[in-house]
N, C-alpha and C positions, 0 to 999 in steps of 0.2 A: 290311579284310585281318582277318585272324585274332585272335581276341583273345590276350593273353598269360595264362597261365595258369599251375600248377603241377602239376598232375595230368594221367600218361602215358596218353596213351589211345593205343587199336589202333586202326586199320583195315584192313577186309580186301585181301587183295594178292592178285590172280586176276587175272592176264593175258585181255586181253579180245581175242580173236584178227580183225581186221577188215582189210579193205583197201577203201583208198579210189583204187584203180588207173583203174577206166574215168572218175570225175568229174574227177580229175584230168589229164586228156588234153583236158578242157576248159576248165582253167585258162586267163585271159587274162593277157596281159604287167602291165596296170596295174590288179592282183586288189586291193588296200587299197584302203579306203574314200575315194572322191573321188579314187582315182587317184595318194593321197598317194604321191613317190618316195621319201622318206624310209621310210617306214612299209612300203612295197614292200623295200626292199632289207636294212632291219633284218631284217624277217620271212627275208627268203632267206639272209639270212648265218647267223642260227642255226640253221637247218635245214643248212645247210651242215658245219657242227660238230657236229650232234645226233650222227649214224651214227658215227661214230669215237670220240667221245667216250664215247655211251654205250658202245660196245665197250671202251673203259678204265675204266670207274666198274663193267663187269660182272669185268673179268679180278680190278679190284682187290679185289672182294668176293669172287670166288669162290676168291683164292687162299687165302685163311683160310676154306673152308666146311669143311675138313674136320678143322679143328682147335675146329670149334664142338662145346659140348656141350649147349647149350640147345637141345630138338628146336621149341621155337618159333620162335625165332631163325632155324633152319635152313630151319626152314618158309619164313617172309618172304625170306630169301637166296632161295629158290626163286621163289617170286612177285616177288622184286624182278626177278632174272634174267629170266623170262618177259615183265615188262611191257618191262623196257629193250630185247630181243629183238624184239619186236613196234614199239615206235617206231623203233627203228634202220630196220626194212624202210620202214614207211609213208615216214620222209621221204628213203631213198635215192629212193623211188619220185616222190615231191615234187619233189626235186632232179633226178630225169633231168627232169622236164617246165620244172623253172628253167630249165636249163642248153636247151634247146631255145628258152626265151624270150630268151636274152641275156644272163640272170643270171653270173656269174663264180664259179659254185660250186662246178667242178670246181676251180680255181685253189685256193680257199678249203680246200676238201677238202683238197686236197694238203698247203698250208701245216699243216693240221691233223695229218694223220698225222705227219709228218714231228716234228711239234714232241712228241707224244704219242710216239712209237718213242724221239727223245733223254732224253725225262723216263722214262720207263722204265728206260733203257739206265742212266742216271746215278744215278737214287732208291732208296729202300730199298721192300721192299714197305709198309713203315709209312708211309711217306711219300706213297705212291703211294693207299694208304688214306685217309690225312687228306687227302688232293685230294680223293677221290673223295666223302667226307664234308662238306666245302666246300660244291664245286660242288654235290651234292645241294639244299644250302640255298639255293644261287643259284636252283636251278630250283622248288624248293618254294616260293618269294616271288614267282618271275615269274607261278606256277599260282595264289598267290594273288590277285595283280592280275588276272590276266584271267579268273577266273572271279567276281569282286568285281561287284557291281552299277553298276558307274560308267563303263560303254561305251568298257572297255578291248579286249575281244571285237569290237566293231563296227567297230574300227579294221581288223581284218585284211580283210573286204571280204565276200570271195567265201564262198558258204554253205560248199562242200568245206574252204577249209583253218580257218573257224571253228570246224566240227566235228572234223578232225584235231589242231587245237591244243587246242579245251577236252577233248580226248580223252588228250591226252597232259597236261594239268595234272592231270587229275583223277588220273592215276596215280602220277602225280610226287608231288603230296599224300600219296595213300595210302602210297606206301613212304620218304616223306622222311626216315623215321628209322634205316631199315636198315643204310645205311652206316655211321652212325654209331653203331650200336648196337655193329654188329662191332668198329668200333675199340676201344670202350669194354670189349669182351668181348675183346680180344687187348691187353688191357693198354696203349691209347695211352697218350702222356702228353698234360696238359693244356699244357705248352707246345707242345710240337710242332703238336697241335691248332689253339693260336691266332696261332701264328705262321704256321704255313702259309694259313691263313685271311688274315690280313693281307695276302703277298703274292698269296694267289688272287683276293683282290677286286679289288687292285690293277691283278693284268696282267690278268685280265678285263675289265675296262674301260675298259682301255687300248685293250687287243684289239679287241675287241668293236667301240670308237669308230672305230679304224683301219681295221678294211675294212671298214667302213658307209661312213664316207667315201670311200674311195677306189672301192667297189664303184657308191654313187652318182654320182660324176665320173667311169665308166665309160658312165653311161649319156646317151645323145645328148641324154631330154628334159630334163638341168641343166644343158642348151647353151639353153636356149628361155629368151627374158627372162621375167623375174620367178617362174619357176618356183622356182627353188629359195627365193627369200624367200619365199613367201607359203607354201609348202608346210612351209617348217622354221617360219612361225609359228604353226603349225596342231599338227606335229611335238612340239615342244616342252613342251607345255602336255599330252602323254600322259598318263595315272596311272603309268604306269611308271616316270617320271622325279620323281614328287613326293620331298618330301625324307623321308616317313615308310618310304617302301623304303629307301633308305640305312640308317637307322637299323635297319629289320628286318634286313636285310645284318648290320649290327653288333652284333646284337643275340647272334650266334654266340661270338663275343668273351667272353662271360660266364664267369664262375666257375659250375660246377653248371649250364651250357645245357644244353639237351634240346630237340630239335626239336617234338617233342610240346606244347613249352609254348604253343604259337601252335595255339591249337585253330582247326581246319577242320573240323570234322566235319559241325558245318550246313551247310557250304557243300559239302562232299563229298556227303551227302545229298542234298541240291537238285539238282544235277549229273548224279549217278547217276542220277535219276528221270526227270531233263528228257531226258539222252541214249539212257538205256537201261530206263528202264521199259513198261510197255505201250503208250504212245503215245510212246516216246521220238524225238529228231529225229536221232537217228543208226540205232536199233535196225529204223525201219520208212522209213526213207530211202533212195533208192536210189543213193545218193552211193556207199553202204559195202555190204559182206556178210562173213560169217563167212571166214574163212582161219586154215588150218592152220600153224602155226610150229612147226618145229622148233628143241629150248630144247637 
């Protein structure tokens, strides 16, 4: 995972317009490494909440775009919006395939939309932006885990999912400071930032745990003798569940915290080259092609 430093670092924020649609059509139901039922359903549940969650992030940041005076930050906001729009499109395509395979992504998506609609109705624009900044820290830490040389990406199994999630992770890392910087530029209060993160952290962990368990139990494989026990033994040792991940999430609560203090520059550079360089795994893969995105 990224080292903690004190220098604010700038990453390029440029949307990569990709499409994984043709490769996703061949995605098997037991796509995770070893067919692990918990890994399959965790990644399906995350994908189910991504599109509407990212639309919410975009609305929360876009609300303040016209009030920003810093041209650099305004440019980063444009890049943030473009990247999130691309992520939403590809996860919607993935979710269509997951629904065909029997994953309950449509029900999860409906609940996510209801929850976001309620939140936007009762919370102020500043509070919604604070939630977005908090959740962007979540996605940045998950991106660190996925991009680290610890085997996390292999748990995704299918090549198309590794490419899609690694592309998503790279861009989440590139724009991890944008919502936070907009919140600060709009004179966001430290107390509000920290309190909302505390509530968001517990709420997200409880929510994702609940929907993953319900999703797993809806899978006929969960009723096969010995499957849950053996798959759980492997799943619980995944890098995402290490204590250092929880500690990284809690760093957000510190006074004067800034997302760029977690230096992921070398990891980002590595994955830009590996995925999109002259011999990149995505740029030279038949699983993706350039696709225009309307911003």
